[in-house]
MIVEX-190539 format. One record per atom (N, C-alpha, C): residue number from 1; chain; x, y, z; atom name. Coordinates in Angstrom, 2 decimals. Example, Ala and Ser with C-alpha at 12.3 -4.5 7.8 and 13.67 -1.06 7.14 Angstrom:
2
<atom nr="1" kette="A" x="13.19" y="-5.69" z="7.80" atom="N"/>
<atom nr="1" kette="A" x="12.30" y="-4.50" z="7.80" atom="CA"/>
<atom nr="1" kette="A" x="13.20" y="-3.30" z="7.80" atom="C"/>
<atom nr="2" kette="A" x="12.85" y="-2.25" z="7.08" atom="N"/>
<atom nr="2" kette="A" x="13.67" y="-1.06" z="7.14" atom="CA"/>
<atom nr="2" kette="A" x="12.90" y="0.03" z="7.87" atom="C"/>
***
This chain:
94
<atom nr="1" kette="A" x="6.15" y="-55.90" z="1.72" atom="N"/>
<atom nr="1" kette="A" x="5.45" y="-57.58" z="2.03" atom="CA"/>
<atom nr="1" kette="A" x="5.22" y="-58.68" z="1.40" atom="C"/>
<atom nr="2" kette="A" x="5.58" y="-60.06" z="1.28" atom="N"/>
<atom nr="2" kette="A" x="6.13" y="-61.09" z="0.08" atom="CA"/>
<atom nr="2" kette="A" x="4.03" y="-61.53" z="0.46" atom="C"/>
<atom nr="3" kette="A" x="3.47" y="-62.04" z="-0.62" atom="N"/>
<atom nr="3" kette="A" x="3.04" y="-62.51" z="-1.08" atom="CA"/>
<atom nr="3" kette="A" x="1.99" y="-63.66" z="0.22" atom="C"/>
<atom nr="4" kette="A" x="2.48" y="-64.46" z="0.65" atom="N"/>
<atom nr="4" kette="A" x="1.73" y="-65.21" z="2.10" atom="CA"/>
<atom nr="4" kette="A" x="2.05" y="-64.31" z="3.27" atom="C"/>
<atom nr="5" kette="A" x="2.05" y="-63.62" z="3.74" atom="N"/>
<atom nr="5" kette="A" x="2.04" y="-62.97" z="4.41" atom="CA"/>
<atom nr="5" kette="A" x="0.51" y="-61.81" z="4.88" atom="C"/>
<atom nr="6" kette="A" x="0.92" y="-61.20" z="2.91" atom="N"/>
<atom nr="6" kette="A" x="-0.41" y="-60.55" z="2.54" atom="CA"/>
<atom nr="6" kette="A" x="-1.32" y="-61.36" z="2.46" atom="C"/>
<atom nr="7" kette="A" x="-1.32" y="-62.64" z="1.83" atom="N"/>
<atom nr="7" kette="A" x="-2.70" y="-62.84" z="2.02" atom="CA"/>
<atom nr="7" kette="A" x="-2.89" y="-63.38" z="3.52" atom="C"/>
<atom nr="8" kette="A" x="-2.10" y="-64.27" z="4.60" atom="N"/>
<atom nr="8" kette="A" x="-2.78" y="-64.03" z="5.58" atom="CA"/>
<atom nr="8" kette="A" x="-2.97" y="-63.42" z="6.22" atom="C"/>
<atom nr="9" kette="A" x="-2.71" y="-62.13" z="6.22" atom="N"/>
<atom nr="9" kette="A" x="-3.32" y="-60.71" z="7.12" atom="CA"/>
<atom nr="9" kette="A" x="-4.83" y="-60.71" z="6.27" atom="C"/>
<atom nr="10" kette="A" x="-5.14" y="-60.77" z="4.94" atom="N"/>
<atom nr="10" kette="A" x="-6.84" y="-60.78" z="4.36" atom="CA"/>
<atom nr="10" kette="A" x="-7.21" y="-61.72" z="4.48" atom="C"/>
<atom nr="11" kette="A" x="-6.67" y="-63.01" z="4.81" atom="N"/>
<atom nr="11" kette="A" x="-7.50" y="-64.21" z="5.17" atom="CA"/>
<atom nr="11" kette="A" x="-8.08" y="-64.24" z="6.50" atom="C"/>
<atom nr="12" kette="A" x="-7.16" y="-63.51" z="7.38" atom="N"/>
<atom nr="12" kette="A" x="-7.99" y="-63.90" z="8.79" atom="CA"/>
<atom nr="12" kette="A" x="-9.69" y="-62.38" z="8.90" atom="C"/>
<atom nr="13" kette="A" x="-9.03" y="-61.46" z="9.03" atom="N"/>
<atom nr="13" kette="A" x="-10.18" y="-60.70" z="9.08" atom="CA"/>
<atom nr="13" kette="A" x="-11.41" y="-61.08" z="8.38" atom="C"/>
<atom nr="14" kette="A" x="-11.37" y="-61.42" z="7.38" atom="N"/>
<atom nr="14" kette="A" x="-12.30" y="-62.27" z="5.66" atom="CA"/>
<atom nr="14" kette="A" x="-12.38" y="-63.12" z="6.55" atom="C"/>
<atom nr="15" kette="A" x="-12.34" y="-64.48" z="7.02" atom="N"/>
<atom nr="15" kette="A" x="-12.53" y="-65.62" z="7.64" atom="CA"/>
<atom nr="15" kette="A" x="-13.48" y="-65.21" z="8.75" atom="C"/>
<atom nr="16" kette="A" x="-13.25" y="-64.15" z="9.29" atom="N"/>
<atom nr="16" kette="A" x="-14.13" y="-63.31" z="10.93" atom="CA"/>
<atom nr="16" kette="A" x="-15.68" y="-62.76" z="9.93" atom="C"/>
<atom nr="17" kette="A" x="-15.33" y="-61.95" z="9.24" atom="N"/>
<atom nr="17" kette="A" x="-16.23" y="-61.29" z="8.48" atom="CA"/>
<atom nr="17" kette="A" x="-17.16" y="-62.41" z="7.91" atom="C"/>
<atom nr="18" kette="A" x="-16.74" y="-63.34" z="7.01" atom="N"/>
<atom nr="18" kette="A" x="-17.90" y="-64.50" z="6.76" atom="CA"/>
<atom nr="18" kette="A" x="-18.48" y="-65.35" z="7.37" atom="C"/>
<atom nr="19" kette="A" x="-17.72" y="-65.25" z="8.95" atom="N"/>
<atom nr="19" kette="A" x="-18.83" y="-66.55" z="9.77" atom="CA"/>
<atom nr="19" kette="A" x="-19.22" y="-65.96" z="9.53" atom="C"/>
<atom nr="20" kette="A" x="-19.10" y="-64.25" z="10.51" atom="N"/>
<atom nr="20" kette="A" x="-20.48" y="-63.62" z="10.57" atom="CA"/>
<atom nr="20" kette="A" x="-21.58" y="-63.61" z="9.81" atom="C"/>
<atom nr="21" kette="A" x="-21.22" y="-63.13" z="8.46" atom="N"/>
<atom nr="21" kette="A" x="-22.37" y="-63.14" z="7.75" atom="CA"/>
<atom nr="21" kette="A" x="-22.89" y="-64.27" z="7.83" atom="C"/>
<atom nr="22" kette="A" x="-22.38" y="-65.49" z="7.40" atom="N"/>
<atom nr="22" kette="A" x="-23.22" y="-67.03" z="7.01" atom="CA"/>
<atom nr="22" kette="A" x="-24.12" y="-67.06" z="8.45" atom="C"/>
<atom nr="23" kette="A" x="-23.43" y="-66.98" z="10.27" atom="N"/>
<atom nr="23" kette="A" x="-24.03" y="-66.96" z="11.23" atom="CA"/>
<atom nr="23" kette="A" x="-25.69" y="-66.25" z="10.84" atom="C"/>
<atom nr="24" kette="A" x="-25.21" y="-64.62" z="10.58" atom="N"/>
<atom nr="24" kette="A" x="-26.58" y="-64.51" z="10.53" atom="CA"/>
<atom nr="24" kette="A" x="-27.41" y="-64.15" z="9.59" atom="C"/>
<atom nr="25" kette="A" x="-26.66" y="-64.55" z="8.23" atom="N"/>
<atom nr="25" kette="A" x="-27.88" y="-64.97" z="6.76" atom="CA"/>
<atom nr="25" kette="A" x="-27.74" y="-66.62" z="6.27" atom="C"/>
<atom nr="26" kette="A" x="-26.51" y="-67.29" z="6.49" atom="N"/>
<atom nr="26" kette="A" x="-27.13" y="-68.57" z="5.98" atom="CA"/>
<atom nr="26" kette="A" x="-25.85" y="-68.12" z="5.04" atom="C"/>
<atom nr="27" kette="A" x="-25.53" y="-68.95" z="3.81" atom="N"/>
<atom nr="27" kette="A" x="-24.50" y="-69.39" z="2.93" atom="CA"/>
<atom nr="27" kette="A" x="-25.66" y="-68.67" z="1.69" atom="C"/>
<atom nr="28" kette="A" x="-26.77" y="-69.65" z="1.70" atom="N"/>
<atom nr="28" kette="A" x="-28.04" y="-69.00" z="0.39" atom="CA"/>
<atom nr="28" kette="A" x="-28.42" y="-67.26" z="0.74" atom="C"/>
<atom nr="29" kette="A" x="-28.34" y="-67.06" z="2.12" atom="N"/>
<atom nr="29" kette="A" x="-28.76" y="-65.75" z="2.44" atom="CA"/>
<atom nr="29" kette="A" x="-27.79" y="-64.17" z="2.11" atom="C"/>
<atom nr="30" kette="A" x="-26.45" y="-65.12" z="1.87" atom="N"/>
<atom nr="30" kette="A" x="-25.80" y="-64.11" z="1.11" atom="CA"/>
<atom nr="30" kette="A" x="-25.92" y="-63.85" z="-0.65" atom="C"/>
<atom nr="31" kette="A" x="-26.26" y="-64.93" z="-0.56" atom="N"/>
<atom nr="31" kette="A" x="-26.40" y="-65.20" z="-2.14" atom="CA"/>
<atom nr="31" kette="A" x="-27.50" y="-64.25" z="-1.97" atom="C"/>
<atom nr="32" kette="A" x="-28.21" y="-64.45" z="-1.73" atom="N"/>
<atom nr="32" kette="A" x="-30.28" y="-64.23" z="-2.47" atom="CA"/>
<atom nr="32" kette="A" x="-29.96" y="-62.99" z="-2.00" atom="C"/>
<atom nr="33" kette="A" x="-29.17" y="-61.76" z="-0.79" atom="N"/>
<atom nr="33" kette="A" x="-28.91" y="-60.85" z="-0.39" atom="CA"/>
<atom nr="33" kette="A" x="-28.58" y="-59.61" z="-1.96" atom="C"/>
<atom nr="34" kette="A" x="-28.14" y="-60.43" z="-3.25" atom="N"/>
<atom nr="34" kette="A" x="-27.58" y="-59.70" z="-3.99" atom="CA"/>
<atom nr="34" kette="A" x="-28.65" y="-59.43" z="-4.77" atom="C"/>
<atom nr="35" kette="A" x="-30.00" y="-60.49" z="-5.11" atom="N"/>
<atom nr="35" kette="A" x="-30.28" y="-60.83" z="-6.33" atom="CA"/>
<atom nr="35" kette="A" x="-31.51" y="-59.70" z="-6.14" atom="C"/>
<atom nr="36" kette="A" x="-31.91" y="-58.55" z="-5.20" atom="N"/>
<atom nr="36" kette="A" x="-32.99" y="-57.11" z="-5.12" atom="CA"/>
<atom nr="36" kette="A" x="-32.99" y="-56.54" z="-5.70" atom="C"/>
<atom nr="37" kette="A" x="-31.75" y="-55.83" z="-6.87" atom="N"/>
<atom nr="37" kette="A" x="-31.46" y="-54.99" z="-7.22" atom="CA"/>
<atom nr="37" kette="A" x="-30.39" y="-54.37" z="-8.03" atom="C"/>
<atom nr="38" kette="A" x="-30.24" y="-53.93" z="-8.71" atom="N"/>
<atom nr="38" kette="A" x="-28.81" y="-53.94" z="-9.95" atom="CA"/>
<atom nr="38" kette="A" x="-27.93" y="-53.28" z="-9.28" atom="C"/>
<atom nr="39" kette="A" x="-27.84" y="-52.90" z="-8.22" atom="N"/>
<atom nr="39" kette="A" x="-26.77" y="-52.57" z="-7.89" atom="CA"/>
<atom nr="39" kette="A" x="-26.47" y="-53.99" z="-6.89" atom="C"/>
<atom nr="40" kette="A" x="-27.35" y="-54.87" z="-6.34" atom="N"/>
<atom nr="40" kette="A" x="-26.92" y="-56.05" z="-5.97" atom="CA"/>
<atom nr="40" kette="A" x="-26.27" y="-57.17" z="-7.49" atom="C"/>
<atom nr="41" kette="A" x="-26.55" y="-56.91" z="-8.11" atom="N"/>
<atom nr="41" kette="A" x="-26.58" y="-57.55" z="-9.09" atom="CA"/>
<atom nr="41" kette="A" x="-25.52" y="-57.40" z="-9.82" atom="C"/>
<atom nr="42" kette="A" x="-24.61" y="-55.79" z="-9.17" atom="N"/>
<atom nr="42" kette="A" x="-23.18" y="-55.68" z="-9.88" atom="CA"/>
<atom nr="42" kette="A" x="-22.05" y="-55.82" z="-9.31" atom="C"/>
<atom nr="43" kette="A" x="-22.53" y="-56.06" z="-8.20" atom="N"/>
<atom nr="43" kette="A" x="-21.59" y="-56.43" z="-7.33" atom="CA"/>
<atom nr="43" kette="A" x="-21.57" y="-57.90" z="-7.24" atom="C"/>
<atom nr="44" kette="A" x="-22.43" y="-58.83" z="-7.49" atom="N"/>
<atom nr="44" kette="A" x="-22.67" y="-59.96" z="-7.67" atom="CA"/>
<atom nr="44" kette="A" x="-21.33" y="-60.55" z="-8.76" atom="C"/>
<atom nr="45" kette="A" x="-22.14" y="-59.65" z="-9.80" atom="N"/>
<atom nr="45" kette="A" x="-20.94" y="-60.07" z="-11.30" atom="CA"/>
<atom nr="45" kette="A" x="-19.56" y="-59.47" z="-11.20" atom="C"/>
<atom nr="46" kette="A" x="-19.35" y="-58.59" z="-10.45" atom="N"/>
<atom nr="46" kette="A" x="-17.88" y="-58.19" z="-10.26" atom="CA"/>
<atom nr="46" kette="A" x="-17.04" y="-59.32" z="-9.15" atom="C"/>
<atom nr="47" kette="A" x="-17.88" y="-59.82" z="-8.28" atom="N"/>
<atom nr="47" kette="A" x="-17.43" y="-60.31" z="-7.65" atom="CA"/>
<atom nr="47" kette="A" x="-16.78" y="-61.91" z="-8.37" atom="C"/>
<atom nr="48" kette="A" x="-18.16" y="-62.60" z="-9.44" atom="N"/>
<atom nr="48" kette="A" x="-17.55" y="-63.18" z="-10.23" atom="CA"/>
<atom nr="48" kette="A" x="-16.94" y="-63.16" z="-11.24" atom="C"/>
<atom nr="49" kette="A" x="-16.14" y="-62.04" z="-11.78" atom="N"/>
<atom nr="49" kette="A" x="-15.30" y="-61.64" z="-12.76" atom="CA"/>
<atom nr="49" kette="A" x="-13.92" y="-61.67" z="-12.15" atom="C"/>
<atom nr="50" kette="A" x="-13.38" y="-61.02" z="-11.10" atom="N"/>
<atom nr="50" kette="A" x="-12.88" y="-61.58" z="-10.09" atom="CA"/>
<atom nr="50" kette="A" x="-12.14" y="-62.48" z="-9.63" atom="C"/>
<atom nr="51" kette="A" x="-13.54" y="-63.71" z="-9.17" atom="N"/>
<atom nr="51" kette="A" x="-12.63" y="-65.01" z="-8.76" atom="CA"/>
<atom nr="51" kette="A" x="-12.36" y="-65.58" z="-10.37" atom="C"/>
<atom nr="52" kette="A" x="-12.70" y="-65.52" z="-11.90" atom="N"/>
<atom nr="52" kette="A" x="-12.81" y="-66.22" z="-12.48" atom="CA"/>
<atom nr="52" kette="A" x="-11.74" y="-65.69" z="-12.74" atom="C"/>
<atom nr="53" kette="A" x="-11.35" y="-64.62" z="-13.10" atom="N"/>
<atom nr="53" kette="A" x="-9.54" y="-63.82" z="-13.07" atom="CA"/>
<atom nr="53" kette="A" x="-8.30" y="-64.55" z="-12.43" atom="C"/>
<atom nr="54" kette="A" x="-8.93" y="-65.21" z="-11.41" atom="N"/>
<atom nr="54" kette="A" x="-7.92" y="-65.44" z="-9.97" atom="CA"/>
<atom nr="54" kette="A" x="-7.79" y="-66.81" z="-10.82" atom="C"/>
<atom nr="55" kette="A" x="-8.68" y="-67.25" z="-10.40" atom="N"/>
<atom nr="55" kette="A" x="-8.21" y="-68.89" z="-11.49" atom="CA"/>
<atom nr="55" kette="A" x="-7.61" y="-69.16" z="-13.13" atom="C"/>
<atom nr="56" kette="A" x="-8.07" y="-67.64" z="-13.56" atom="N"/>
<atom nr="56" kette="A" x="-6.72" y="-67.94" z="-15.27" atom="CA"/>
<atom nr="56" kette="A" x="-5.68" y="-68.02" z="-15.05" atom="C"/>
<atom nr="57" kette="A" x="-5.22" y="-67.02" z="-13.48" atom="N"/>
<atom nr="57" kette="A" x="-4.01" y="-66.75" z="-12.85" atom="CA"/>
<atom nr="57" kette="A" x="-3.54" y="-67.86" z="-12.45" atom="C"/>
<atom nr="58" kette="A" x="-3.98" y="-68.84" z="-11.49" atom="N"/>
<atom nr="58" kette="A" x="-3.82" y="-69.45" z="-10.57" atom="CA"/>
<atom nr="58" kette="A" x="-4.11" y="-71.23" z="-10.91" atom="C"/>
<atom nr="59" kette="A" x="-4.59" y="-71.91" z="-12.26" atom="N"/>
<atom nr="59" kette="A" x="-4.27" y="-72.85" z="-12.87" atom="CA"/>
<atom nr="59" kette="A" x="-3.70" y="-72.96" z="-13.19" atom="C"/>
<atom nr="60" kette="A" x="-2.62" y="-72.04" z="-14.12" atom="N"/>
<atom nr="60" kette="A" x="-1.41" y="-72.16" z="-15.15" atom="CA"/>
<atom nr="60" kette="A" x="-0.30" y="-72.30" z="-14.19" atom="C"/>
<atom nr="61" kette="A" x="-0.24" y="-71.73" z="-13.22" atom="N"/>
<atom nr="61" kette="A" x="0.64" y="-71.26" z="-12.49" atom="CA"/>
<atom nr="61" kette="A" x="0.63" y="-72.43" z="-11.84" atom="C"/>
<atom nr="62" kette="A" x="-0.31" y="-73.17" z="-10.37" atom="N"/>
<atom nr="62" kette="A" x="-0.20" y="-73.98" z="-10.09" atom="CA"/>
<atom nr="62" kette="A" x="0.32" y="-75.59" z="-11.11" atom="C"/>
<atom nr="63" kette="A" x="-0.14" y="-75.37" z="-11.98" atom="N"/>
<atom nr="63" kette="A" x="0.04" y="-76.73" z="-13.06" atom="CA"/>
<atom nr="63" kette="A" x="1.93" y="-76.31" z="-13.42" atom="C"/>
<atom nr="64" kette="A" x="1.98" y="-75.49" z="-13.65" atom="N"/>
<atom nr="64" kette="A" x="3.61" y="-74.89" z="-13.40" atom="CA"/>
<atom nr="64" kette="A" x="4.79" y="-75.34" z="-12.58" atom="C"/>
<atom nr="65" kette="A" x="3.92" y="-75.05" z="-11.97" atom="N"/>
<atom nr="65" kette="A" x="4.80" y="-75.09" z="-10.13" atom="CA"/>
<atom nr="65" kette="A" x="4.55" y="-77.22" z="-9.59" atom="C"/>
<atom nr="66" kette="A" x="2.92" y="-77.49" z="-10.27" atom="N"/>
<atom nr="66" kette="A" x="3.37" y="-79.17" z="-10.38" atom="CA"/>
<atom nr="66" kette="A" x="2.39" y="-79.58" z="-9.32" atom="C"/>
<atom nr="67" kette="A" x="1.26" y="-78.46" z="-8.80" atom="N"/>
<atom nr="67" kette="A" x="0.35" y="-78.62" z="-8.30" atom="CA"/>
<atom nr="67" kette="A" x="-0.67" y="-78.82" z="-8.33" atom="C"/>
<atom nr="68" kette="A" x="-1.30" y="-79.60" z="-7.73" atom="N"/>
<atom nr="68" kette="A" x="-2.87" y="-79.93" z="-8.22" atom="CA"/>
<atom nr="68" kette="A" x="-3.96" y="-78.27" z="-8.62" atom="C"/>
<atom nr="69" kette="A" x="-4.27" y="-77.55" z="-9.00" atom="N"/>
<atom nr="69" kette="A" x="-5.57" y="-76.73" z="-8.80" atom="CA"/>
<atom nr="69" kette="A" x="-6.56" y="-76.62" z="-7.99" atom="C"/>
<atom nr="70" kette="A" x="-7.05" y="-78.46" z="-8.84" atom="N"/>
<atom nr="70" kette="A" x="-8.61" y="-78.30" z="-8.61" atom="CA"/>
<atom nr="70" kette="A" x="-9.07" y="-78.45" z="-6.74" atom="C"/>
<atom nr="71" kette="A" x="-8.67" y="-78.62" z="-5.98" atom="N"/>
<atom nr="71" kette="A" x="-9.08" y="-77.74" z="-4.95" atom="CA"/>
<atom nr="71" kette="A" x="-9.48" y="-76.69" z="-4.90" atom="C"/>
<atom nr="72" kette="A" x="-8.50" y="-75.75" z="-5.04" atom="N"/>
<atom nr="72" kette="A" x="-8.53" y="-74.79" z="-4.99" atom="CA"/>
<atom nr="72" kette="A" x="-9.86" y="-73.86" z="-5.94" atom="C"/>
<atom nr="73" kette="A" x="-9.60" y="-74.55" z="-6.84" atom="N"/>
<atom nr="73" kette="A" x="-10.64" y="-74.07" z="-7.90" atom="CA"/>
<atom nr="73" kette="A" x="-12.28" y="-74.45" z="-7.63" atom="C"/>
<atom nr="74" kette="A" x="-12.37" y="-75.69" z="-6.98" atom="N"/>
<atom nr="74" kette="A" x="-13.45" y="-76.00" z="-6.28" atom="CA"/>
<atom nr="74" kette="A" x="-14.20" y="-74.75" z="-4.88" atom="C"/>
<atom nr="75" kette="A" x="-12.64" y="-74.59" z="-4.35" atom="N"/>
<atom nr="75" kette="A" x="-12.88" y="-73.62" z="-3.32" atom="CA"/>
<atom nr="75" kette="A" x="-13.60" y="-71.91" z="-3.30" atom="C"/>
<atom nr="76" kette="A" x="-12.92" y="-71.91" z="-4.40" atom="N"/>
<atom nr="76" kette="A" x="-13.08" y="-70.40" z="-5.10" atom="CA"/>
<atom nr="76" kette="A" x="-14.93" y="-70.51" z="-5.20" atom="C"/>
<atom nr="77" kette="A" x="-14.93" y="-71.86" z="-6.48" atom="N"/>
<atom nr="77" kette="A" x="-16.07" y="-71.70" z="-6.81" atom="CA"/>
<atom nr="77" kette="A" x="-17.80" y="-72.45" z="-5.52" atom="C"/>
<atom nr="78" kette="A" x="-17.16" y="-72.05" z="-4.64" atom="N"/>
<atom nr="78" kette="A" x="-17.61" y="-72.50" z="-3.74" atom="CA"/>
<atom nr="78" kette="A" x="-17.74" y="-71.50" z="-2.32" atom="C"/>
<atom nr="79" kette="A" x="-16.48" y="-70.58" z="-2.51" atom="N"/>
<atom nr="79" kette="A" x="-16.13" y="-69.86" z="-1.17" atom="CA"/>
<atom nr="79" kette="A" x="-15.52" y="-69.18" z="-1.89" atom="C"/>
<atom nr="80" kette="A" x="-15.57" y="-68.59" z="-2.76" atom="N"/>
<atom nr="80" kette="A" x="-14.98" y="-67.46" z="-3.51" atom="CA"/>
<atom nr="80" kette="A" x="-13.29" y="-67.15" z="-3.14" atom="C"/>
<atom nr="81" kette="A" x="-13.10" y="-65.88" z="-3.04" atom="N"/>
<atom nr="81" kette="A" x="-11.89" y="-65.62" z="-2.01" atom="CA"/>
<atom nr="81" kette="A" x="-10.63" y="-66.72" z="-1.41" atom="C"/>
<atom nr="82" kette="A" x="-11.46" y="-67.59" z="-0.58" atom="N"/>
<atom nr="82" kette="A" x="-10.89" y="-68.07" z="0.13" atom="CA"/>
<atom nr="82" kette="A" x="-9.88" y="-68.81" z="-1.05" atom="C"/>
<atom nr="83" kette="A" x="-10.36" y="-69.39" z="-1.95" atom="N"/>
<atom nr="83" kette="A" x="-9.23" y="-70.94" z="-2.76" atom="CA"/>
<atom nr="83" kette="A" x="-8.36" y="-70.03" z="-2.86" atom="C"/>
<atom nr="84" kette="A" x="-8.27" y="-69.40" z="-3.80" atom="N"/>
<atom nr="84" kette="A" x="-6.92" y="-68.04" z="-4.24" atom="CA"/>
<atom nr="84" kette="A" x="-5.99" y="-67.37" z="-3.57" atom="C"/>
<atom nr="85" kette="A" x="-7.10" y="-67.32" z="-1.84" atom="N"/>
<atom nr="85" kette="A" x="-6.02" y="-66.81" z="-0.35" atom="CA"/>
<atom nr="85" kette="A" x="-5.42" y="-68.32" z="0.16" atom="C"/>
<atom nr="86" kette="A" x="-5.89" y="-69.08" z="-0.28" atom="N"/>
<atom nr="86" kette="A" x="-5.22" y="-70.71" z="0.65" atom="CA"/>
<atom nr="86" kette="A" x="-4.55" y="-70.64" z="-0.83" atom="C"/>
<atom nr="87" kette="A" x="-4.94" y="-71.03" z="-1.67" atom="N"/>
<atom nr="87" kette="A" x="-3.50" y="-71.33" z="-2.39" atom="CA"/>
<atom nr="87" kette="A" x="-1.88" y="-70.51" z="-2.60" atom="C"/>
<atom nr="88" kette="A" x="-2.22" y="-69.34" z="-2.11" atom="N"/>
<atom nr="88" kette="A" x="-1.11" y="-68.62" z="-1.58" atom="CA"/>
<atom nr="88" kette="A" x="-0.50" y="-68.72" z="-0.22" atom="C"/>
<atom nr="89" kette="A" x="-1.07" y="-69.09" z="0.32" atom="N"/>
<atom nr="89" kette="A" x="-0.36" y="-69.12" z="1.49" atom="CA"/>
<atom nr="89" kette="A" x="-0.41" y="-70.86" z="1.78" atom="C"/>
<atom nr="90" kette="A" x="-0.26" y="-72.16" z="0.90" atom="N"/>
<atom nr="90" kette="A" x="-0.01" y="-73.19" z="0.58" atom="CA"/>
<atom nr="90" kette="A" x="0.97" y="-73.35" z="-0.26" atom="C"/>
<atom nr="91" kette="A" x="1.73" y="-72.11" z="-0.63" atom="N"/>
<atom nr="91" kette="A" x="2.42" y="-72.09" z="-1.61" atom="CA"/>
<atom nr="91" kette="A" x="3.77" y="-72.04" z="-1.63" atom="C"/>
<atom nr="92" kette="A" x="3.99" y="-73.10" z="-1.34" atom="N"/>
<atom nr="92" kette="A" x="5.78" y="-73.25" z="-0.56" atom="CA"/>
<atom nr="92" kette="A" x="7.33" y="-72.84" z="-1.26" atom="C"/>
<atom nr="93" kette="A" x="7.00" y="-72.41" z="-2.72" atom="N"/>
<atom nr="93" kette="A" x="8.06" y="-71.87" z="-3.74" atom="CA"/>
<atom nr="93" kette="A" x="7.96" y="-70.47" z="-3.09" atom="C"/>
<atom nr="94" kette="A" x="8.96" y="-69.45" z="-3.30" atom="N"/>
<atom nr="94" kette="A" x="9.13" y="-67.69" z="-3.04" atom="CA"/>
<atom nr="94" kette="A" x="9.02" y="-67.29" z="-4.48" atom="C"/>
***
């Protein structure tokens, strides 16, 4: 399976789940949910680390390919995994 197809396959159900969570809790409510226990802190920290690792790969790769990485960086900072997934989906090279 190529990376674009994998990203699309992940993005569709993730978008539905995210929309449902925002509908039920709101954007701030999703973040607030994690502040109530050490388990929530750990999950949130893990997600931040994963997103930072994605950005550590995405920024140099985008620059190497002549793409502007900053829209994807902003999407990642505000919407998490959507940034790297959209970067992969919009990549025209193989």
